[in-house]
N, C-alpha and C positions, 0 to 999 in steps of 0.2 A: 761439630755435630757431622759423623760417616757417610758421606756422600753413594749415594746407589749407582752402581755400576749398569752399564751397557744394559747387561746380559738381565741386570734384572729387571729394569725401567721393558726393556722385551720383554720379558715376562710378564710382567704388570697390564700391561696391552694385550697379551695372551691372554691371561687369566681372567681380565676384567671381563673381554671381550666373550668367552665361553659362559661366564656365570651367567652374559646377560642373556646370551642361546641359550643356555640349560630352562635358566630359569622362566624361558615362555613356554617352555615346553614344562605342562606339572598337569600332576594329578589331584583332583580334587580329594579332601577330603569330608569325614563328616563334620568337622567343626569348622562354621565360616572362614572366609579369605585366611585357611592355611592347606597348603598343597604337599604333596609330596612330589621330591625335584632333588635335583641330579646334582645341580649347584656346587653343593657346598663339600662334596666329595672331589670335584677340580678346586673347590680353592684350599683344602685340608692339604693336596698332595700340592703345592706351588706353594704353599704357606713353607710348610717341609723340606720341600728342595731353595726355595727363596727367600726364608725367613718371615720374621712374624710383621715387617712392614711392609711387606712385598704382599701379605695376607692380607689386610686389613688393611689397602688401596684397592687391591681385588675385590673385596668385601661391599666397601663402600661405592666405588665407582657404581660395579658390577651389578649391586642392588637400587642403586641412585634409576639406571638408566635402566632398568626394567620396571621400574617405580613409574620414572618420568613418560614411560612411550604408553602407560597401563590406564592410571587413575591419577598419576602425581604422589611426587617421593610422601613418602611415611615415614619419615625422618623414626623414631623409634625402633624400626625394622631395621633400617637401614645402618641404625647404628650397631643393633645390635651384630648383623652381619660382620661389619668390619672387626668385632670384637672376635667372635669365632674366629676368622684370619689371624689375630693378632697374637691369643692364646694359644690356637696352637703352635702359630709360628714359633712363639716361646717356650715352646714346652717341648719341640721336636729342635729347637736350635744346632744341639750339638748333634743329632742322628747325623752320623756321614752315608746315605743311601750311596756313594761310586766305589762305597768299600763293600759294598756288600749288605741285604737286606736277608737279616733272624727273626727268629719269632720273636727273641726281645726289646728289638726296633719295629715291630707289628705293636708292641704290646704294647709299645713304648708311644706310639701312632696314636691306636684307638684310646689309649687315656686319655693322654692329650685329647683329640676329638669330642668325648664322651665329655671333659669337664668343660669345656669351650661353650658346647651344648646346654649342657645342663647351663649355667651359669646365663650365658645370653635368651637363652626362652626360658627360661625357669626367673629371671631376675632381673636383667636389664633392659630387654623391652617391653614386659611388666609392669615396669616401676614410670618406665620413661613415657610409655603409653598413659598411663594415669599421670605424670606428671605434667609431658606435652595436651596431648588432645581428652586427657579426663573423660577416660573411658571409663563401663565398670567393671567393676574388679570379677567376678566370674566368671565374667566373658575372655575376658585377658589371662587371663590362669589356665583356660579349656582350650585356648589357640597356644598360648605357651608350651602346655605340654604336649600338645598333638605336633606340634612342632617341631619341638625339641626329639619328642622318638623318632619320627618320621627321618630328622635329618641323621641322625646317631642311627641309626639304622641305615640308610643310602650312602654316611658316609664309611660307616664300618665297612661296607660290604663293595662296593662300589670305588671308594678313595682303597681303601687295601689291592685290592686289585687289581688298579692304574699304578700304584706305588710297585707291588711284584711284578709287571710287564715293567717298566721304565728301571727298576735295577738288573732284569735279565738283561736291556739296552747295552748295559755299561759294560766295558772292555776294563778293568779290572788292573790298576797297575802294575808294572811287572809281569805281565800275560802273553807280553808279543816279545817274540824274540824274532832276531835276523837272520837270516839261511844265509850258509854256505855257497 
């Protein structure tokens, strides 16, 4: 198994902390216990830049901290958050943002995040809620639909803007030259 680099470990720590802080700032939706928040946009960017393991751990650690400081861990949604980071990291693994960001890379990023959120909130979280907590099915799919749509929109908008901003800070290889 490949070891995580120091850079990746630091990214996981920073990403999980940002996930936690942003997860504490959320806007309630009409569906009970479902919120609009920005932590998934940050997780998606970190998963794109640092890979699937970082994305998974950021979601797992960050969501566990949110739940532990609120009402106690809700494992089905913690696992779904980790799943989001894993899927986005896997689908975007070959994107090399250091060489620039174009329309195709942004499309791939957004396809990845839509797939991840659809699967996480439409399948993983509701199924685990049924298996772990014996929750009523109607409630679960209403929550999953609202969470999925909210997360796709915030990740699509804010995540895309964050990636664009990040890409603009990168010095492309060969762009620096020595003055005489």
